[in-house]
C-alpha positions, 0 to 999 in steps of 0.5 A: 256675815253678808259682808264676809260672804261677799269678800269670798265671792269677791275672791272667788270671781277674780280667780276665776277671771285669773285663770280664764286669762291664764287658760287664754294666755297659754292657748296664746303661745305666740305671746311673751307674756308667760315664757319659760322660767329661769334656773340659775346658781351662784356656780356650777362647779362645786365639791362633794359636801357643799351647800349651794343655791339654786335661783327659779325666776320668771320675766313676768313680774305681775303674776303671781307664780307657783315655783317647783324644783325637780331633779330629773322625776323627783320633786324637791320643793315648792314655793310661790313668788312674784317679781322675785325669784324663789331660792331653793337650798340644797347640799351636794353630797355626791355625784348623783346629785349633780343633776340634771335639775329643772324649775317649773312655774305654774299659774292655775293650769298653765305652767312651763319649765326651764332648761336642764341645769347641771352641777359639775363636782371637782375634787379641790386641790391641796397645798402645793410644794415648792422646790427651789433649785438655784445655779451661781453665775458670777454675781447672779442666781439663776433660780427655778421654782418648781410647784406640784399639787399632787391632788385635785381635779385637772386643769390645775392653775399655779401662780408663783409669789415673791412674798405676797406679790405674784411674780409669774403669770398663771401657768395651768397644767392639764397633766399631773406634773410641776410648773416650773417658773425661772427667774434671776436673782440680781442681788443674792445679798438680800434674803427673800421668801417664794411660795406658790399657789394652786388653784382648779375650777373651783371657785374661791379656793386656793391652796398655797405651799409653805414659804421657802426662804433663800438666805443671803450669801453675805457677799460684799459689794466687791464681786471680783475681788476674789478672783483679783487676790487669787493671782496675786497671791499665787505670784507672790507665793512663787517669788518667796519660793525662788528666793528662798531657793536662791538663798539657800542653795549658795548655803548649802553649796557651801557647806558642802565644799567645807566638808569636802576639803576637811576630808581631803586635808584631814583624812587621817584624824579621827572625826567620829565622836565615838573615839573619844568615849573610849580614851579613858578605857584605853588610859586605864590599861596604860600606866604611863602615856608618853606625851605626843607633840600635837599635830595640827591640821589646817584647812581653808574653804570658801563660802558662797560669797567667795570668802575664805576661812581657815579651820584648825584642828589639834591633836589632843596629848594626854598624861596621867595626874598622881593622885592628890591626898585627900584623907579627909574623903574615904570615898576618893578613888584614884586613877582617873586620867585627865587631858588637856588640849594644846592648840 
């Protein structure tokens, strides 16, 4: 019983001495034994709904200090600590919870406040959209990449990637406009994949676009083959046309000359094919056709090589042939006319 009372008396005397020492320390403001506490966080840029932690600490590691956290004049919590910072966990649900925050360090009746601390609330970026424009120039392809995130707090930093390797510096945009990056593709025969990333002041948060694949053009190792073959093909076509023209034109002229000579030498001879179709009708009207001496028409013409050709035409002689006796055939009908051509 007496030992327990002695312990309580000892702790009361110790607390009294500590408070007296603290009062003396608070009165002696020129000393650095009890400065103002520090209030800090891992980041001051957050988004709505994010959980954050505030750290309140003091330089004096030997005192048992009571820490209290305030937002404006609202008391949020109290913790005791010695030598190590205390942690206050919060959730930022709106702009009204961005601050200001203060931390109070107290030893007995001596207390100090930290400077104000405020959070910056930003909207996260959304997945950007990547557009590609290609300009073909001889063996190279000039590619222009455009990347834009339609949502998110400004400024926004853009980076372009080829597969998983960054190919551009960080491009910062303070207005809602796409970032642009130009590159030259030296080997269009290979397939490449591009994408871009968007990031604002929100830490550890980057949004990436969907990858866009540049297909292979399927070119061979001879980029100028088509340019070399095209003039040769055109020249070959012109030569073929000239050869055909000089080969066909003389033959056409020779045939035309032959027709002209034929018309001049045998102008009186009937040339139409229709006259022969009427022979049977004319012979049927006559009972007897006297024999007419055949008239021979000779015409000469020259072809393109200068060689003479002789054409002979004969006038046919017609006479009526007596019908043969064929009693076995009842359907036989006499009266047909036959012609014999004599040269």
